[in-house]
C-alpha positions as CSV (number, residue, x, y, z in Angstrom):
1,M,-16.0,45.5,99.8
2,K,-12.8,43.6,99.9
3,I,-12.1,39.9,99.9
4,Y,-8.8,38.4,101.0
5,H,-8.9,35.5,98.6
6,N,-7.0,32.4,97.7
7,P,-8.3,31.2,94.3
8,R,-7.1,27.6,95.0
9,C,-9.4,27.4,98.1
10,G,-13.0,26.1,97.5
11,K,-14.4,28.0,100.5
12,S,-12.8,31.2,99.3
13,R,-14.2,30.7,95.8
14,E,-17.7,30.0,97.3
15,A,-17.5,33.2,99.4
16,L,-16.5,35.2,96.3
17,S,-19.4,33.8,94.4
18,I,-21.8,34.8,97.2
19,L,-20.3,38.3,97.3
20,Q,-20.6,38.7,93.5
21,Q,-24.3,37.8,93.8
22,K,-24.8,40.5,96.4
23,T,-22.7,43.3,95.0
24,G,-20.6,44.2,92.0
25,D,-18.2,46.5,94.0
26,I,-15.6,44.0,95.1
27,Q,-11.8,44.4,95.5
28,V,-10.2,41.0,95.3
29,I,-6.9,40.7,97.1
30,E,-5.0,37.5,96.5
31,Y,-3.2,37.7,99.8
32,L,-0.6,35.1,98.9
33,K,0.6,37.3,96.2
34,N,-0.1,40.7,97.9
35,T,0.5,39.9,101.5
36,P,-1.0,42.4,104.0
37,T,1.6,44.5,105.9
38,E,1.8,44.4,109.7
39,T,-0.3,47.6,109.8
40,E,-2.9,46.2,107.4
41,L,-3.1,42.9,109.3
42,R,-3.6,44.8,112.6
43,E,-6.4,46.8,111.0
44,L,-8.0,43.6,109.7
45,L,-7.7,41.9,113.1
46,A,-9.4,45.0,114.7
47,K,-12.3,44.8,112.2
48,L,-12.6,41.0,112.9
49,G,-12.4,41.5,116.6
50,M,-9.8,38.7,116.7
51,K,-6.3,38.0,118.1
52,P,-3.6,37.1,115.7
53,F,-3.4,33.5,117.0
54,D,-7.1,33.0,116.2
55,L,-6.5,33.8,112.6
56,I,-3.9,31.1,112.1
57,R,-4.7,28.0,109.9
58,K,-3.5,25.4,112.5
59,G,-3.7,22.5,110.0
60,E,-1.0,23.9,107.8
61,A,2.3,21.9,107.9
62,I,4.4,25.0,108.5
63,Y,2.3,25.8,111.7
64,K,2.7,22.2,112.9
65,E,6.4,22.0,112.2
66,Q,7.5,25.5,113.3
67,F,5.0,27.1,115.6
68,K,2.7,24.6,117.3
69,G,2.8,24.8,121.0
70,K,4.8,28.1,121.1
71,E,3.8,30.8,123.4
72,L,4.3,34.0,121.4
73,S,3.1,37.6,121.7
74,D,0.5,39.1,119.4
75,D,3.3,41.1,117.8
76,E,5.3,38.0,117.1
77,W,2.3,36.2,115.6
78,I,1.6,39.2,113.3
79,K,5.2,39.0,112.1
80,I,4.8,35.3,111.5
81,L,1.5,35.8,109.6
82,V,3.1,38.4,107.4
83,A,6.1,36.3,106.7
84,N,4.0,33.2,106.1
85,P,0.7,34.3,104.6
86,I,-0.4,30.7,103.9
87,L,-1.1,30.6,107.7
88,I,-3.8,33.4,107.4
89,E,-7.3,31.9,107.6
90,R,-9.4,32.6,104.5
91,P,-11.4,34.1,103.1
92,I,-11.7,37.4,104.9
93,I,-14.4,39.7,103.8
94,V,-14.3,43.4,104.7
95,K,-17.1,45.9,104.5
96,G,-16.3,49.3,106.0
97,D,-15.2,48.9,109.6
98,K,-16.5,45.3,109.8
99,A,-15.0,42.0,108.7
100,V,-15.7,38.3,108.9
101,V,-13.7,35.1,108.2
102,A,-16.2,33.5,105.8
103,R,-16.0,30.0,107.1
104,P,-18.5,28.8,106.3
105,P,-18.9,31.0,103.2
106,E,-22.5,31.9,104.2
107,R,-21.0,34.2,106.9
108,V,-20.6,36.8,104.1
109,S,-24.3,37.5,104.7
110,E,-23.5,38.9,108.2
111,L,-22.0,42.0,106.5
112,F,-25.3,42.7,104.7
113,S,-27.6,42.3,107.7
114,D,-27.5,45.9,108.8
């Protein structure tokens, strides 16, 4: 399993704690330090079943100041997310070909239900 994690985020820490209780096999990716590539982000979005715009943290100042209200393509949003990883919603948990944005953190359980 993988968690795209921000250790400064309480929800991300909660989700990691839940994961650690369920499994010991976790790859922790601090995505602000190790930003996903465009290809990796596309794969993540496919596993999440989401569009790039839906993965954006719209409360972030950079979104409000630079991108709010803009009509951009999925490709353009992906480039923006890679260039500004703080805008990527967190935490993202990946198990095989499935993923969830663990907000609330209890959504981690969805990956263990099958």
